[in-house]
C-alpha beads as a LAMMPS data file, in Angstrom:
LAMMPS data file: protein, C-alpha beads

90 atoms
89 bonds

1 atom types
1 bond types

-500.0 500.0 xlo xhi
-500.0 500.0 ylo yhi
-500.0 500.0 zlo zhi

Masses

1 110.0

Atoms # bond

1 1 1 330.838 263.689 -290.317
2 1 1 327.567 263.507 -288.412
3 1 1 326.991 265.199 -285.062
4 1 1 328.052 262.199 -282.934
5 1 1 331.272 261.935 -284.932
6 1 1 331.840 265.751 -284.402
7 1 1 331.304 265.539 -280.734
8 1 1 333.740 262.681 -280.483
9 1 1 336.376 264.653 -282.547
10 1 1 335.868 267.614 -280.198
11 1 1 336.209 265.496 -277.348
12 1 1 339.554 263.848 -278.487
13 1 1 341.049 267.247 -279.645
14 1 1 340.078 269.250 -276.432
15 1 1 340.594 266.734 -273.806
16 1 1 337.072 267.110 -272.677
17 1 1 334.711 264.152 -271.760
18 1 1 332.271 263.327 -274.423
19 1 1 329.539 264.552 -272.092
20 1 1 331.153 267.921 -271.787
21 1 1 331.951 268.040 -275.652
22 1 1 328.273 267.317 -276.356
23 1 1 327.282 270.232 -273.924
24 1 1 329.701 272.582 -275.556
25 1 1 328.620 271.538 -279.176
26 1 1 324.952 271.910 -278.181
27 1 1 325.649 275.283 -276.566
28 1 1 327.404 276.649 -279.783
29 1 1 324.553 275.293 -281.972
30 1 1 321.822 277.050 -279.691
31 1 1 323.835 280.276 -279.439
32 1 1 324.102 280.617 -283.025
33 1 1 320.611 279.613 -283.791
34 1 1 319.342 282.295 -281.198
35 1 1 321.345 284.965 -282.801
36 1 1 320.284 284.209 -286.279
37 1 1 316.689 284.052 -285.361
38 1 1 316.946 287.453 -283.902
39 1 1 318.343 288.631 -287.398
40 1 1 321.952 289.021 -286.057
41 1 1 325.254 287.656 -287.429
42 1 1 327.941 285.417 -285.967
43 1 1 331.342 285.941 -287.174
44 1 1 334.219 283.756 -286.035
45 1 1 337.583 285.062 -286.967
46 1 1 339.585 282.670 -289.268
47 1 1 336.555 280.450 -289.388
48 1 1 333.783 282.220 -291.176
49 1 1 330.469 284.085 -290.647
50 1 1 326.927 282.971 -290.343
51 1 1 324.115 285.308 -291.471
52 1 1 320.435 285.446 -292.521
53 1 1 319.446 286.475 -295.906
54 1 1 316.055 287.453 -297.293
55 1 1 314.852 285.429 -300.324
56 1 1 312.070 287.339 -302.199
57 1 1 309.020 285.635 -303.594
58 1 1 309.552 284.457 -307.179
59 1 1 307.846 282.340 -309.973
60 1 1 308.931 278.758 -310.420
61 1 1 307.584 275.516 -312.148
62 1 1 306.369 272.355 -310.587
63 1 1 308.722 269.821 -312.173
64 1 1 306.039 267.096 -311.830
65 1 1 303.168 268.858 -313.472
66 1 1 305.005 271.700 -315.421
67 1 1 302.563 274.205 -313.893
68 1 1 303.637 277.661 -312.892
69 1 1 303.908 278.216 -309.162
70 1 1 304.652 281.093 -306.911
71 1 1 307.511 280.410 -304.547
72 1 1 307.033 282.339 -301.203
73 1 1 309.505 284.643 -299.618
74 1 1 311.704 283.028 -297.067
75 1 1 314.749 283.498 -294.912
76 1 1 317.732 281.539 -295.520
77 1 1 321.049 280.927 -293.502
78 1 1 324.285 281.923 -295.323
79 1 1 327.696 280.701 -294.303
80 1 1 330.794 282.425 -295.609
81 1 1 334.101 280.784 -294.937
82 1 1 336.877 282.963 -293.508
83 1 1 340.062 283.388 -295.396
84 1 1 342.163 280.986 -293.122
85 1 1 339.638 278.337 -293.759
86 1 1 339.442 278.741 -297.325
87 1 1 343.086 278.444 -297.493
88 1 1 343.177 275.399 -295.444
89 1 1 340.585 273.665 -297.785
90 1 1 342.501 274.389 -300.996

Bonds

1 1 1 2
2 1 2 3
3 1 3 4
4 1 4 5
5 1 5 6
6 1 6 7
7 1 7 8
8 1 8 9
9 1 9 10
10 1 10 11
11 1 11 12
12 1 12 13
13 1 13 14
14 1 14 15
15 1 15 16
16 1 16 17
17 1 17 18
18 1 18 19
19 1 19 20
20 1 20 21
21 1 21 22
22 1 22 23
23 1 23 24
24 1 24 25
25 1 25 26
26 1 26 27
27 1 27 28
28 1 28 29
29 1 29 30
30 1 30 31
31 1 31 32
32 1 32 33
33 1 33 34
34 1 34 35
35 1 35 36
36 1 36 37
37 1 37 38
38 1 38 39
39 1 39 40
40 1 40 41
41 1 41 42
42 1 42 43
43 1 43 44
44 1 44 45
45 1 45 46
46 1 46 47
47 1 47 48
48 1 48 49
49 1 49 50
50 1 50 51
51 1 51 52
52 1 52 53
53 1 53 54
54 1 54 55
55 1 55 56
56 1 56 57
57 1 57 58
58 1 58 59
59 1 59 60
60 1 60 61
61 1 61 62
62 1 62 63
63 1 63 64
64 1 64 65
65 1 65 66
66 1 66 67
67 1 67 68
68 1 68 69
69 1 69 70
70 1 70 71
71 1 71 72
72 1 72 73
73 1 73 74
74 1 74 75
75 1 75 76
76 1 76 77
77 1 77 78
78 1 78 79
79 1 79 80
80 1 80 81
81 1 81 82
82 1 82 83
83 1 83 84
84 1 84 85
85 1 85 86
86 1 86 87
87 1 87 88
88 1 88 89
89 1 89 90
């Protein structure tokens, strides 16, 4: 499901117009992004939680040249499904 399909589904399930559903989806994405950029965490009861993890620098190998490289440290977004969502997916 891509973003357009997701907006259409939200519109159909909520009774919102597609324009309003797009605004709601965009607001959700923007709010979660801003919170994660600030180092925060977003937890939605029954759905799951979004957080930022720190990945330290490490050694790796360039698969093309087989030369060792250093992979720099970075931040990564992590999603952990809530118990209700995990049960529904089973």
